[in-house]
N, C-alpha and C positions, 0 to 999 in steps of 0.2 A: 469150607473148613468150619468145623464147630467153633462157635464164638469163644469158648473157653480156651482154645488152642491158638487163636489168631495172634495174640500179642507175643507169646513166647516164640512162635515160629517167625514172626516178623523181626523180632529182636535178634534171633539167630542169623537170619539172612542178612540183616543190617551189619552184623559183625564180620561178614565175609565178602561183602561186595563194596564197590566204591560208590554206588548210588545209595541214596537214602531209601530205606524200605519202611513203609508205614502200614499199620493195620487200618482197615476201614470198615465201618458198619453202616455208613450213611452215604448220601449223595456226595461224591468226591470227584473233582475234575482230574482228568488224565493229562499229563504233560509228557513231553518227549523223554525225559530222563527219570520219571518217577516209577517206583516199583511198589505195587499195592498188594496186600494180602487181604482177600475179601472174606467176610464171614456171612453166615446164613445164605440166603438166596440172593444172588447178585447178577447183574447183567451190565453190559457196556451199552451205552446209549449215545448216538450221535445227534447233535443239534447244530446244524450248519457245518462249520469246520471244527467245532469243539466236541470233545468226547468226555464222558464221565461214567463213573460206576454208580449204580443205584440199586437199592434193594428191590426185589420183586415182591409185590404184596397183593396182586390181583386175585390169586387163587391159592388154595391150600396145595402145596407141592406133594408129588409122589415121594420125592426125596428132598431132604433138607440138609445141606444145600443142593440146589439143582445145578449140577455141573454142566449138563447139556445146554441149559438156558444161557449160562455164562459163555460157554464156548461158541454156541451158535451166534450169539450177539457179537462176539469178537470176529467171527468169520467175515463179516461185512467190511472190516477195516484193514484186512491183511495187506491190501495193496498200498496202504498209506503208511504202515508201520511194520517194524520187525517184531515178530511175536515168537516167544518160546513158551510152549505149553507143557506143563508137567502135571501128570495125574498120579497121585499117591494112593496109598492103601485105602480100601473102602469096600463095602458090601454092595453087591449088585453089579449093574452094567452102566450106571449113570456116568456120563462123560465120554463114553466110547464113540458114539455117533457124532457128538459135537467136536471131538478131537479129530475124527476123520474129516469132517468138513473143513476144519482149520488146516489139516495137512494138505488136503486137495487145493487149498488156496495159497499154499506156500509157507505156512508156519512150520517151525521146527517143533517136533512133538516127541515127548519122552514119557514113558510109563514106568512105574516102579516094578522091579523084578520080584519074583516070588521069594527069592532069598532074603529080602529085607522087609517086604510088606507084611504087616501084622495080619491084614485080611486081603487076600489077593484077588477078590472079585472084580472090582472096577479096573485095576490095571490089567488083569488077565483079559477082560473083555476088549480093552483097547488093543492089546498085543494081538489077540486072535483075529480081530477085525482088520488088522493092518493099519490102524489109526496111528500107532506109535512108530516113529522112525527107529527109535531105540527103546529097549526095555532094559533098565539099568538098576543096580543097587542104589540105596539111598546115598552112600558115599560118592558113587560115580555121578549121581544126579547133581550133587553139590558142585562137583568139578565142572559139569556141563553148564550150570548156572553161572559160575565164575567165568568160564570161557565165553559164553554168550555175552555176559556183561562187559567183558574187556573188548570184544569184537565190535560193540556198538557204542563205545564211549565217544 
């Protein structure tokens, strides 16, 4: 997610969920009940039994943020945690392959539908690839986040 949108999106999610939602732009530990909104290029890293989010800085990305990098990094931990993956509006196909990897590992996956997406490229790619279990409007996605949140409290 673009850095300029992270804080407002995290604040909105924080107002509708029982968990604390935080924006993160740096090395941030993952805990069982935290919800993080990542900015720029991020990935999940495992060190022993601990997980954290960190920015990717090795190479200039094709896309910024690189959603496939984040999703691929999360695929390795799906056996240890419950994951809900949501892919919102965006240009191109970034995120579709990573979302498919997560779905194949048991994560719940949702892509935004054409009816509410400002740019339907990324979510369309995920829906066409079969990576998204559900393709929903933004309002329905909010309902699914609330449902997922209450299921895993």
